[in-house]
TORRO-991512 format. One record per residue (C-alpha): chain; residue in one letter; x, y, z; residue number from 1. Coordinates in steps of 0.02 Angstrom, whole numbers, plus 50000, padded with zeros to 5 digits. Each point is the difference from the previous one (the first is absolute). Layout:
BEGIN
{c A r A east X north Y up Z k NUM}
...
END
This chain:
BEGIN
{c A r M east 53849 north 42706 up 55931 k 1}
{c A r Q east 49946 north 50027 up 50179 k 2}
{c A r V east 50135 north 50035 up 50130 k 3}
{c A r D east 49977 north 49935 up 50176 k 4}
{c A r P east 49999 north 50159 up 50109 k 5}
{c A r R east 50075 north 49899 up 50142 k 6}
{c A r A east 50154 north 49953 up 49899 k 7}
{c A r P east 50157 north 50102 up 50045 k 8}
{c A r E east 50059 north 50122 up 49866 k 9}
{c A r L east 50168 north 49971 up 49915 k 10}
{c A r V east 50132 north 50129 up 50038 k 11}
{c A r T east 50154 north 50053 up 49903 k 12}
{c A r E east 50110 north 49877 up 50091 k 13}
{c A r D east 49886 north 49859 up 49941 k 14}
{c A r F east 50023 north 50044 up 49816 k 15}
{c A r V east 50188 north 50013 up 50025 k 16}
{c A r A east 49999 north 49829 up 50082 k 17}
{c A r M east 49905 north 49925 up 49852 k 18}
{c A r L east 50120 north 50076 up 49874 k 19}
{c A r N east 50147 north 49936 up 50100 k 20}
{c A r A east 49924 north 49825 up 49999 k 21}
{c A r S east 49961 north 50001 up 49814 k 22}
{c A r R east 50111 north 49900 up 49882 k 23}
{c A r M east 49962 north 50129 up 49864 k 24}
{c A r C east 50144 north 50123 up 49990 k 25}
{c A r V east 49950 north 50182 up 50033 k 26}
{c A r L east 50098 north 50161 up 49972 k 27}
{c A r V east 49928 north 50173 up 50037 k 28}
{c A r H east 50069 north 50147 up 49897 k 29}
{c A r D east 49972 north 50184 up 50025 k 30}
{c A r A east 49886 north 50061 up 49859 k 31}
{c A r A east 50106 north 50153 up 49963 k 32}
{c A r T east 50181 north 49947 up 50024 k 33}
{c A r K east 49976 north 49813 up 49972 k 34}
{c A r N east 50112 north 49967 up 50150 k 35}
{c A r I east 49967 north 49840 up 50097 k 36}
{c A r L east 49905 north 50035 up 50161 k 37}
{c A r W east 49972 north 49823 up 50064 k 38}
{c A r A east 50015 north 49814 up 49955 k 39}
{c A r N east 49920 north 49848 up 50078 k 40}
{c A r P east 50107 north 49852 up 50059 k 41}
{c A r A east 49961 north 49897 up 49842 k 42}
{c A r A east 50074 north 50137 up 49890 k 43}
{c A r C east 50152 north 50019 up 50114 k 44}
{c A r E east 50029 north 49812 up 49996 k 45}
{c A r M east 49990 north 49991 up 49809 k 46}
{c A r L east 50109 north 50154 up 49968 k 47}
{c A r E east 50119 north 49959 up 50144 k 48}
{c A r W east 49993 north 50177 up 50067 k 49}
{c A r S east 49929 north 50068 up 50161 k 50}
{c A r V east 49872 north 50142 up 49999 k 51}
{c A r A east 50134 north 50123 up 50055 k 52}
{c A r E east 50114 north 49942 up 49860 k 53}
{c A r L east 49862 north 50008 up 49868 k 54}
{c A r R east 49947 north 50180 up 50034 k 55}
{c A r P east 50151 north 50087 up 49920 k 56}
{c A r L east 50006 north 49880 up 49851 k 57}
{c A r K east 49949 north 50052 up 49825 k 58}
{c A r A east 49928 north 49893 up 49861 k 59}
{c A r N east 50172 north 49966 up 49924 k 60}
{c A r H east 50060 north 49927 up 50166 k 61}
{c A r M east 49861 north 49871 up 50014 k 62}
{c A r S east 49951 north 49964 up 49819 k 63}
{c A r S east 50074 north 49898 up 49858 k 64}
{c A r T east 50130 north 50087 up 49896 k 65}
{c A r A east 49908 north 49959 up 49839 k 66}
{c A r R east 49943 north 50153 up 49903 k 67}
{c A r Q east 49814 north 49962 up 50020 k 68}
{c A r Y east 50021 north 50018 up 50188 k 69}
{c A r D east 50084 north 50171 up 49996 k 70}
{c A r R east 49964 north 50121 up 50144 k 71}
{c A r V east 49909 north 50120 up 49883 k 72}
{c A r I east 49879 north 49863 up 49948 k 73}
{c A r G east 49971 north 49951 up 50182 k 74}
{c A r R east 49961 north 50179 up 50054 k 75}
{c A r A east 49883 north 50023 up 49852 k 76}
{c A r W east 49907 north 49840 up 50048 k 77}
{c A r L east 49978 north 50061 up 50180 k 78}
{c A r Q east 49946 north 50173 up 49940 k 79}
{c A r D east 49869 north 49921 up 49888 k 80}
{c A r A east 49928 north 49913 up 50153 k 81}
{c A r V east 49997 north 50167 up 50094 k 82}
{c A r E east 49902 north 50081 up 49860 k 83}
{c A r K east 49883 north 49856 up 49953 k 84}
{c A r G east 49983 north 49912 up 50166 k 85}
{c A r T east 50076 north 49833 up 49950 k 86}
{c A r N east 50125 north 49924 up 49879 k 87}
{c A r S east 50082 north 49830 up 49975 k 88}
{c A r I east 50164 north 49943 up 49925 k 89}
{c A r E east 50118 north 49852 up 49990 k 90}
{c A r W east 50155 north 50064 up 50089 k 91}
{c A r H east 50167 north 49918 up 50034 k 92}
{c A r Y east 50064 north 50047 up 50174 k 93}
{c A r R east 50181 north 49968 up 50052 k 94}
{c A r S east 50042 north 49938 up 50175 k 95}
{c A r R east 50145 north 50056 up 50107 k 96}
{c A r T east 50104 north 49850 up 49941 k 97}
{c A r G east 49963 north 50038 up 49817 k 98}
{c A r R east 49865 north 49869 up 49970 k 99}
{c A r V east 49878 north 50062 up 49867 k 100}
{c A r I east 49820 north 49962 up 50051 k 101}
{c A r P east 49861 north 50008 up 49869 k 102}
{c A r T east 49838 north 50064 up 50079 k 103}
{c A r E east 49824 north 50049 up 49959 k 104}
{c A r A east 49974 north 50170 up 50083 k 105}
{c A r I east 49844 north 50105 up 50029 k 106}
{c A r A east 50014 north 50183 up 50051 k 107}
{c A r I east 49850 north 50080 up 50088 k 108}
{c A r R east 49980 north 50181 up 50058 k 109}
{c A r V east 49952 north 50009 up 50184 k 110}
{c A r E east 49962 north 50150 up 50110 k 111}
{c A r L east 50102 north 49998 up 50160 k 112}
{c A r A east 49989 north 50121 up 50145 k 113}
{c A r Q east 50161 north 50083 up 49942 k 114}
{c A r G east 49940 north 50014 up 49821 k 115}
{c A r P east 49981 north 49894 up 49841 k 116}
{c A r A east 50110 north 49847 up 49975 k 117}
{c A r V east 50020 north 49853 up 49880 k 118}
{c A r M east 49986 north 49824 up 50071 k 119}
{c A r V east 50088 north 49872 up 49889 k 120}
{c A r Q east 49953 north 49817 up 50023 k 121}
{c A r F east 50108 north 49873 up 49912 k 122}
{c A r R east 50036 north 49814 up 50002 k 123}
{c A r D east 50138 north 49888 up 49933 k 124}
{c A r I east 49945 north 49922 up 49834 k 125}
{c A r E east 50167 north 49920 up 49958 k 126}
{c A r R east 49931 north 49826 up 50032 k 127}
{c A r E east 49845 north 50039 up 49898 k 128}
{c A r Q east 50107 north 50058 up 49855 k 129}
{c A r E east 50104 north 49842 up 50010 k 130}
{c A r I east 49841 north 49896 up 49995 k 131}
{c A r E east 49935 north 50104 up 49854 k 132}
{c A r Q east 50162 north 49977 up 49905 k 133}
{c A r E east 49996 north 49815 up 50035 k 134}
{c A r L east 49822 north 49991 up 49936 k 135}
{c A r R east 50051 north 50094 up 49843 k 136}
{c A r R east 50144 north 49879 up 49973 k 137}
{c A r T east 49885 north 49852 up 50030 k 138}
{c A r A east 49871 north 50070 up 49878 k 139}
{c A r S east 50139 north 50026 up 49873 k 140}
{c A r Y east 50060 north 49821 up 50024 k 141}
{c A r M east 49823 north 49934 up 49982 k 142}
{c A r D east 49971 north 50102 up 49842 k 143}
{c A r A east 50163 north 49936 up 49926 k 144}
{c A r L east 49957 north 49823 up 50049 k 145}
{c A r A east 49824 north 50016 up 49930 k 146}
{c A r H east 50066 north 50067 up 49833 k 147}
{c A r R east 50127 north 49861 up 49981 k 148}
{c A r T east 49902 north 49850 up 50060 k 149}
{c A r S east 49825 north 49931 up 49980 k 150}
{c A r T east 49963 north 50016 up 50186 k 151}
{c A r I east 49830 north 50076 up 50038 k 152}
{c A r A east 49988 north 50090 up 50167 k 153}
{c A r L east 49838 north 50066 up 50076 k 154}
{c A r M east 49967 north 50086 up 50166 k 155}
{c A r L east 49825 north 49979 up 50073 k 156}
{c A r D east 49906 north 50049 up 50157 k 157}
{c A r R east 49898 north 49878 up 50105 k 158}
{c A r D east 49844 north 50041 up 49898 k 159}
{c A r G east 50082 north 49938 up 49839 k 160}
{c A r L east 50025 north 50174 up 49926 k 161}
{c A r L east 50157 north 50025 up 49896 k 162}
{c A r R east 50110 north 50138 up 50072 k 163}
{c A r F east 50153 north 49979 up 49891 k 164}
{c A r A east 50055 north 49901 up 49847 k 165}
{c A r T east 50166 north 49991 up 49909 k 166}
{c A r D east 50006 north 50053 up 49818 k 167}
{c A r T east 50008 north 49818 up 49948 k 168}
{c A r A east 49846 north 49961 up 50104 k 169}
{c A r L east 49903 north 50148 up 49927 k 170}
{c A r K east 50037 north 49938 up 49825 k 171}
{c A r V east 49949 north 49820 up 50035 k 172}
{c A r I east 49838 north 50039 up 50093 k 173}
{c A r G east 49953 north 50138 up 49877 k 174}
{c A r A east 49990 north 50142 up 50128 k 175}
{c A r D east 50033 north 50187 up 49978 k 176}
{c A r S east 50130 north 50071 up 50119 k 177}
{c A r G east 49912 north 50169 up 49995 k 178}
{c A r Q east 49836 north 49931 up 50068 k 179}
{c A r P east 49950 north 49917 up 50165 k 180}
{c A r L east 50039 north 49815 up 49983 k 181}
{c A r G east 49846 north 49938 up 50094 k 182}
{c A r P east 49970 north 49824 up 50066 k 183}
{c A r L east 50105 north 49853 up 49940 k 184}
{c A r S east 49839 north 49904 up 49962 k 185}
{c A r G east 49968 north 50122 up 49858 k 186}
{c A r Y east 50147 north 49931 up 49902 k 187}
{c A r G east 49979 north 49812 up 50018 k 188}
{c A r T east 49951 north 49850 up 50103 k 189}
{c A r L east 50100 north 49947 up 50152 k 190}
{c A r R east 50033 north 49814 up 50019 k 191}
{c A r L east 50066 north 49890 up 50139 k 192}
{c A r A east 50067 north 49828 up 49953 k 193}
{c A r G east 49917 north 50015 up 49829 k 194}
{c A r R east 49825 north 50045 up 50061 k 195}
{c A r P east 49917 north 50172 up 50001 k 196}
{c A r A east 50014 north 50092 up 50167 k 197}
{c A r S east 49937 north 50164 up 50073 k 198}
{c A r W east 50113 north 50137 up 50067 k 199}
{c A r P east 49949 north 49970 up 50183 k 200}
{c A r E east 50045 north 49817 up 49980 k 201}
{c A r V east 50170 north 50041 up 49924 k 202}
{c A r L east 50030 north 50133 up 50134 k 203}
{c A r E east 49966 north 49874 up 50138 k 204}
{c A r R east 50125 north 49878 up 49924 k 205}
{c A r A east 50137 north 50134 up 49997 k 206}
{c A r D east 50064 north 49961 up 50175 k 207}
{c A r P east 50123 north 50074 up 49963 k 208}
{c A r V east 50021 north 49932 up 49822 k 209}
{c A r T east 49904 north 49888 up 49880 k 210}
{c A r T east 50014 north 49940 up 49821 k 211}
{c A r V east 49873 north 50080 up 49885 k 212}
{c A r Q east 49950 north 50000 up 49817 k 213}
{c A r L east 49919 north 50139 up 49899 k 214}
{c A r A east 49909 north 49967 up 49836 k 215}
{c A r L east 49986 north 50165 up 49905 k 216}
{c A r T east 49835 north 50029 up 49911 k 217}
{c A r G east 50031 north 50156 up 49897 k 218}
{c A r A east 50132 north 49933 up 49879 k 219}
{c A r D east 49963 north 49933 up 49825 k 220}
{c A r E east 50093 north 49840 up 50043 k 221}
{c A r P east 49985 north 49916 up 50171 k 222}
{c A r V east 50136 north 50061 up 50119 k 223}
{c A r W east 50042 north 49895 up 50153 k 224}
{c A r L east 50105 north 50073 up 50140 k 225}
{c A r E east 50069 north 49906 up 50150 k 226}
{c A r G east 50098 north 50052 up 50153 k 227}
{c A r S east 49981 north 50048 up 50182 k 228}
{c A r L east 49898 north 50118 up 50109 k 229}
{c A r E east 50091 north 50058 up 50157 k 230}
{c A r R east 49933 north 50100 up 50146 k 231}
{c A r L east 50127 north 50134 up 50047 k 232}
{c A r Q east 50016 north 49984 up 50189 k 233}
{c A r E east 50086 north 50167 up 50032 k 234}
{c A r T east 49847 north 50096 up 49936 k 235}
{c A r G east 49879 north 49923 up 50122 k 236}
{c A r G east 49933 north 49877 up 49872 k 237}
{c A r D east 49913 north 50135 up 49897 k 238}
{c A r A east 50114 north 49984 up 49849 k 239}
{c A r L east 50030 north 49847 up 49892 k 240}
{c A r L east 50129 north 49966 up 49866 k 241}
{c A r M east 49956 north 49888 up 49852 k 242}
{c A r I east 50143 north 49937 up 49891 k 243}
{c A r L east 49944 north 49911 up 49841 k 244}
{c A r H east 50074 north 49922 up 49843 k 245}
{c A r D east 49919 north 49964 up 49833 k 246}
{c A r V east 49976 north 49812 up 49987 k 247}
{c A r S east 49881 north 50002 up 49851 k 248}
{c A r G east 50116 north 49891 up 49896 k 249}
{c A r R east 50009 north 49867 up 50134 k 250}
{c A r V east 49812 north 50002 up 50029 k 251}
{c A r Q east 49965 north 49986 up 49814 k 252}
{c A r A east 50122 north 49855 up 49987 k 253}
{c A r D east 49913 north 49913 up 50145 k 254}
{c A r L east 49832 north 50026 up 49916 k 255}
{c A r R east 50068 north 49928 up 49837 k 256}
{c A r R east 50068 north 49847 up 50091 k 257}
{c A r E east 49835 north 49976 up 50088 k 258}
{c A r R east 49910 north 50015 up 49834 k 259}
{c A r E east 50116 north 49876 up 49916 k 260}
{c A r L east 49973 north 49877 up 50143 k 261}
{c A r Q east 49813 north 50022 up 49981 k 262}
{c A r Q east 50016 north 49964 up 49815 k 263}
{c A r E east 50103 north 49846 up 50034 k 264}
{c A r N east 49865 north 49937 up 50118 k 265}
{c A r Y east 49868 north 50031 up 49868 k 266}
{c A r L east 50102 north 49909 up 49868 k 267}
{c A r A east 50030 north 49852 up 50114 k 268}
{c A r R east 49813 north 49984 up 50026 k 269}
{c A r Y east 49971 north 50020 up 49813 k 270}
{c A r N east 50126 north 49865 up 49958 k 271}
{c A r A east 49914 north 49882 up 50121 k 272}
{c A r M east 49833 north 50039 up 49918 k 273}
{c A r G east 50077 north 49969 up 49828 k 274}
{c A r D east 50065 north 49830 up 50055 k 275}
{c A r M east 49827 north 49958 up 50066 k 276}
{c A r A east 49920 north 50057 up 49837 k 277}
{c A r M east 50118 north 49889 up 49899 k 278}
{c A r A east 49963 north 49851 up 50112 k 279}
{c A r I east 49812 north 50030 up 49989 k 280}
{c A r A east 50007 north 50019 up 49811 k 281}
{c A r H east 50098 north 49839 up 49984 k 282}
{c A r E east 49885 north 49902 up 50114 k 283}
{c A r L east 49839 north 50065 up 49921 k 284}
{c A r G east 50049 north 49947 up 49824 k 285}
{c A r Q east 49972 north 49815 up 50020 k 286}
{c A r P east 49836 north 50010 up 50102 k 287}
{c A r L east 49927 north 50120 up 49872 k 288}
{c A r A east 50047 north 49885 up 49855 k 289}
{c A r A east 49930 north 49849 up 50091 k 290}
{c A r A east 49838 north 50090 up 50039 k 291}
{c A r A east 49980 north 50047 up 49816 k 292}
{c A r N east 50028 north 49819 up 49948 k 293}
{c A r F east 49873 north 49935 up 50126 k 294}
{c A r L east 49870 north 50125 up 49941 k 295}
{c A r G east 50033 north 49955 up 49818 k 296}
{c A r G east 49973 north 49816 up 50037 k 297}
{c A r A east 49841 north 50036 up 50095 k 298}
{c A r A east 49932 north 50102 up 49854 k 299}
{c A r R east 50028 north 49855 up 49878 k 300}
{c A r H east 49903 north 49882 up 50111 k 301}
{c A r A east 49855 north 50117 up 50033 k 302}
{c A r S east 49834 north 49932 up 49934 k 303}
{c A r G east 49816 north 50013 up 50030 k 304}
{c A r T east 49884 north 50148 up 50006 k 305}
{c A r A east 50119 north 50104 up 50103 k 306}
{c A r A east 50151 north 49966 up 49891 k 307}
{c A r E east 49996 north 50170 up 49913 k 308}
{c A r Q east 49993 north 50094 up 50165 k 309}
{c A r V east 50139 north 49893 up 50073 k 310}
{c A r R east 50112 north 50022 up 49849 k 311}
{c A r F east 49969 north 50189 up 50003 k 312}
{c A r G east 50050 north 50009 up 50183 k 313}
{c A r I east 50153 north 49890 up 49972 k 314}
{c A r D east 50055 north 50101 up 49848 k 315}
{c A r S east 49985 north 50161 up 50101 k 316}
{c A r A east 50104 north 49926 up 50140 k 317}
{c A r V east 50131 north 49943 up 49876 k 318}
{c A r R east 50012 north 50175 up 49926 k 319}
{c A r Q east 50028 north 50074 up 50173 k 320}
{c A r I east 50134 north 49870 up 50037 k 321}
{c A r D east 50085 north 50038 up 49834 k 322}
{c A r R east 49998 north 50184 up 50045 k 323}
{c A r A east 50075 north 49963 up 50170 k 324}
{c A r S east 50133 north 49893 up 49918 k 325}
{c A r A east 50043 north 50141 up 49880 k 326}
{c A r I east 50019 north 50121 up 50145 k 327}
{c A r V east 50113 north 49879 up 50095 k 328}
{c A r A east 50105 north 49970 up 49845 k 329}
{c A r A east 50019 north 50187 up 49970 k 330}
{c A r L east 50047 north 50026 up 50183 k 331}
{c A r R east 50135 north 49867 up 49992 k 332}
{c A r A east 50069 north 50072 up 49839 k 333}
{c A r F east 50000 north 50175 up 50074 k 334}
{c A r V east 50088 north 49969 up 50166 k 335}
{c A r G east 50105 north 49852 up 49945 k 336}
{c A r H east 50125 north 50093 up 49891 k 337}
{c A r L east 50112 north 50153 up 50028 k 338}
{c A r E east 50102 north 50086 up 49865 k 339}
{c A r H east 50165 north 50090 up 50024 k 340}
{c A r V east 49996 north 50187 up 50028 k 341}
{c A r R east 50105 north 50029 up 49844 k 342}
{c A r Q east 49855 north 49941 up 49890 k 343}
{c A r V east 49919 north 50132 up 49889 k 344}
{c A r A east 49811 north 49990 up 49999 k 345}
{c A r D east 49860 north 50105 up 49927 k 346}
{c A r L east 49907 north 50079 up 50145 k 347}
{c A r A east 49842 north 50007 up 49895 k 348}
{c A r E east 50010 north 49811 up 49972 k 349}
{c A r I east 50023 north 49970 up 50186 k 350}
{c A r V east 49840 north 50098 up 50033 k 351}
{c A r T east 49908 north 49901 up 49866 k 352}
{c A r E east 50053 north 49835 up 50078 k 353}
{c A r C east 49933 north 50058 up 50168 k 354}
{c A r L east 49831 north 50053 up 49933 k 355}
{c A r Y east 49927 north 49822 up 50010 k 356}
{c A r F east 50021 north 50000 up 50190 k 357}
{c A r V east 49950 north 50182 up 50016 k 358}
{c A r R east 49837 north 49978 up 49905 k 359}
{c A r L east 49963 north 49839 up 50094 k 360}
{c A r R east 50007 north 50098 up 50163 k 361}
{c A r A east 49911 north 50152 up 49927 k 362}
{c A r D east 49853 north 49902 up 49924 k 363}
{c A r A east 49964 north 49919 up 50167 k 364}
{c A r A east 49995 north 50173 up 50082 k 365}
{c A r G east 49902 north 50086 up 49859 k 366}
{c A r V east 50146 north 50116 up 49959 k 367}
{c A r D east 50041 north 50063 up 49825 k 368}
{c A r V east 50181 north 49993 up 49944 k 369}
{c A r V east 50058 north 50134 up 49875 k 370}
{c A r V east 50168 north 49972 up 49916 k 371}
{c A r R east 50093 north 50143 up 49916 k 372}
{c A r E east 50135 north 49919 up 49893 k 373}
{c A r P east 50155 north 50090 up 49935 k 374}
{c A r P east 50022 north 50030 up 49812 k 375}
{c A r G east 50150 north 49884 up 49996 k 376}
{c A r P east 50108 north 49884 up 50107 k 377}
{c A r V east 50065 north 50060 up 50168 k 378}
{c A r P east 50161 north 49899 up 50023 k 379}
{c A r V east 50063 north 49994 up 50180 k 380}
{c A r R east 50133 north 49895 up 50085 k 381}
{c A r C east 49915 north 49901 up 50137 k 382}
{c A r E east 49946 north 49834 up 50070 k 383}
{c A r R east 49846 north 49970 up 49896 k 384}
{c A r V east 49898 north 49896 up 50122 k 385}
{c A r L east 50043 north 50103 up 50154 k 386}
{c A r T east 49957 north 50161 up 49909 k 387}
{c A r G east 49834 north 49920 up 49951 k 388}
{c A r Q east 49971 north 49964 up 50185 k 389}
{c A r V east 50013 north 50187 up 50034 k 390}
{c A r V east 49870 north 50034 up 49864 k 391}
{c A r L east 49884 north 49872 up 50080 k 392}
{c A r N east 50024 north 50073 up 50174 k 393}
{c A r F east 49957 north 50175 up 49940 k 394}
{c A r C east 49847 north 49939 up 49905 k 395}
{c A r F east 49934 north 49886 up 50137 k 396}
{c A r N east 50014 north 50141 up 50128 k 397}
{c A r A east 49909 north 50120 up 49882 k 398}
{c A r I east 49860 north 49873 up 49969 k 399}
{c A r D east 49977 north 49969 up 50186 k 400}
{c A r E east 49997 north 50188 up 50030 k 401}
{c A r V east 49860 north 50042 up 49875 k 402}
{c A r A east 49896 north 49842 up 50027 k 403}
{c A r A east 49911 north 50081 up 50148 k 404}
{c A r F east 49936 north 50148 up 49896 k 405}
{c A r G east 49858 north 50019 up 49876 k 406}
{c A r P east 50011 north 49947 up 49816 k 407}
{c A r E east 50049 north 50176 up 49945 k 408}
{c A r R east 50164 north 49987 up 50098 k 409}
{c A r R east 50040 north 49816 up 49970 k 410}
{c A r E east 50137 north 50026 up 49872 k 411}
{c A r I east 50189 north 49988 up 49998 k 412}
{c A r V east 50115 north 50065 up 49863 k 413}
{c A r L east 50168 north 49922 up 49952 k 414}
{c A r T east 50117 north 50113 up 49901 k 415}
{c A r T east 50167 north 49947 up 49925 k 416}
{c A r R east 50117 north 50125 up 49917 k 417}
{c A r A east 50181 north 50046 up 49967 k 418}
{c A r E east 50048 north 50166 up 50077 k 419}
{c A r G east 50164 north 50086 up 50043 k 420}
{c A r G east 50109 north 49847 up 49971 k 421}
{c A r E east 49888 north 49888 up 50105 k 422}
{c A r G east 49862 north 49875 up 49973 k 423}
{c A r V east 49854 north 50056 up 50108 k 424}
{c A r L east 49846 north 49907 up 50060 k 425}
{c A r T east 49860 north 50081 up 50102 k 426}
{c A r V east 49840 north 49928 up 50072 k 427}
{c A r E east 49863 north 50124 up 50045 k 428}
{c A r D east 49843 north 49973 up 50103 k 429}
{c A r W east 49854 north 50105 up 50061 k 430}
{c A r G east 50002 north 49938 up 50179 k 431}
{c A r R east 50026 north 50086 up 50167 k 432}
{c A r G east 50170 north 50072 up 49960 k 433}
{c A r L east 50159 north 49991 up 50104 k 434}
{c A r P east 49997 north 50053 up 50183 k 435}
{c A r R east 50191 north 49978 up 50003 k 436}
{c A r D east 50143 north 49940 up 49892 k 437}
{c A r P east 49994 north 49809 up 50009 k 438}
{c A r F east 50182 north 49985 up 49945 k 439}
{c A r A east 50057 north 50110 up 50145 k 440}
{c A r E east 49899 north 49920 up 50140 k 441}
{c A r S east 49909 north 49835 up 50023 k 442}
{c A r F east 49970 north 49949 up 49817 k 443}
{c A r T east 49814 north 49972 up 50030 k 444}
{c A r S east 49845 north 50092 up 50060 k 445}
{c A r K east 49884 north 49850 up 49986 k 446}
{c A r E east 49922 north 49939 up 50161 k 447}
{c A r H east 50057 north 49822 up 49969 k 448}
{c A r G east 50142 north 50037 up 49878 k 449}
{c A r S east 50175 north 49934 up 50028 k 450}
{c A r G east 50091 north 50124 up 49888 k 451}
{c A r I east 50102 north 49859 up 49923 k 452}
{c A r G east 49953 north 50044 up 49821 k 453}
{c A r L east 50061 north 50180 up 50007 k 454}
{c A r A east 50155 north 49952 up 50100 k 455}
{c A r L east 50044 north 49872 up 49867 k 456}
{c A r S east 49963 north 50126 up 49862 k 457}
{c A r H east 50114 north 50129 up 50079 k 458}
{c A r R east 50141 north 49874 up 50015 k 459}
{c A r I east 49982 north 49934 up 49821 k 460}
{c A r I east 49999 north 50171 up 49918 k 461}
{c A r T east 50139 north 50080 up 50104 k 462}
{c A r R east 50112 north 49847 up 49977 k 463}
{c A r Q east 49980 north 50025 up 49813 k 464}
{c A r H east 50060 north 50181 up 50014 k 465}
{c A r G east 49825 north 50067 up 49977 k 466}
{c A r R east 49883 north 50120 up 50089 k 467}
{c A r I east 49834 north 49960 up 50083 k 468}
{c A r W east 49871 north 50121 up 50070 k 469}
{c A r A east 49822 north 50031 up 50054 k 470}
{c A r E east 49906 north 50165 up 49989 k 471}
{c A r P east 49822 north 50065 up 50017 k 472}
{c A r R east 49903 north 50040 up 49842 k 473}
{c A r D east 49920 north 50170 up 49978 k 474}
{c A r G east 49821 north 49986 up 50060 k 475}
{c A r A east 49998 north 49822 up 50067 k 476}
{c A r G east 50094 north 49837 up 49998 k 477}
{c A r S east 50184 north 49961 up 49985 k 478}
{c A r R east 50134 north 49963 up 49873 k 479}
{c A r F east 50134 north 49867 up 50027 k 480}
{c A r G east 50146 north 49990 up 49880 k 481}
{c A r F east 50175 north 49940 up 49966 k 482}
{c A r A east 50135 north 50042 up 49874 k 483}
{c A r L east 50144 north 49893 up 49937 k 484}
{c A r P east 50146 north 50059 up 49894 k 485}
{c A r L east 49973 north 49974 up 49814 k 486}
{c A r A east 50115 north 49871 up 49922 k 487}
{c A r E east 50098 north 50037 up 49843 k 488}
{c A r T east 49941 north 49901 up 49849 k 489}
{c A r P east 50083 north 49974 up 49831 k 490}
{c A r G east 49980 north 50149 up 49888 k 491}
{c A r T east 49973 north 50124 up 50142 k 492}
END
């Protein structure tokens, strides 16, 4: 540092003036006798003695009467500063009126013109100790509260770094108290009003407080937290307090209600489609029969050289009409009757009854249908026709899935068996597989699919106290299945 040669030099009186103006208390002791040589006004004001009154006093006159502030200890502390150059201590002084004053004191050896001395600088830390005790009490209260409630408390800085977390919070977010906590974004996704949000966006909304959600990503099961983020004004806005509560149960209940509503919508659409199918089947019956009669009459009146060709064409048309009539009749029989859930039916027979429709769809798509039948009956308690509808839905989806592949993959396998007290049916295909669980999300991955079939299947099976699932096959494709409780039969 360069000193301006034109600047006036400080003299002894200047340093005395600065010490007199300082709010830091200063006492000067003789290095040998430890007697007080001088005190600045701040020290005199705190101790309530003048300099002349302080000089003859000993440590026991101006220190706390507690044993740790005994005169011998005070002299040893000053002597240590004489020998080592500096020493610090927490010392309790006592004023003229008896007020005990906790201080933080530093003793420094200084060389004066009259010989070595010890300059003691000290300040009142009573208020600091009160604040520290209050903080300890507050921390104790927070720890007790955190142990006895589910409240999750986090302290963050403006950069989103976690500075403190209660024990409850550490357990929920999966953090180690012995390691740096790091950014909040490392534990989950912040959300505002149900949508993902970045930390800067959340920070901007905290003016001074905002509602916030945190979806934790590290847990085995989804954990949803909700609460508030508040900017602490007394810290200059650099600290933020986040108070959260676990609302996973409520969120899961909301998701279940949303899912049930979605299923109800699907079922309403399916019922409307079923009514339309019944109406169409009813209305087509008579036109088909009339067309067959007209063609039969035309065939009897055919004559001439072209009669054979005409009769062949008419006979072919009649066969197609008969086939259409059979399909319409089977459709009406299938959707026109519902049995009670208490009925006991053989699951293997239900599958057999569905095979006509399955093979009709499979033949048109060039798909092979492999059926693995059980060694004996598989009696289950169910609505026979509705359970058959689930079998058809599974099979039709599998056929549509493999129809786009080569002949070596155009195969579906139906397996019926009794296992673990349940009647189980699975339908396997060698298609694209499952990008997601259709029973947990939108029920369909088809570009133009409505998802009605799987929604209906889920409702039918779960209402009959069964289980329904979808899973990827090893290698390729998927496996859809359901299980219904086996019914007791005579002799079992």
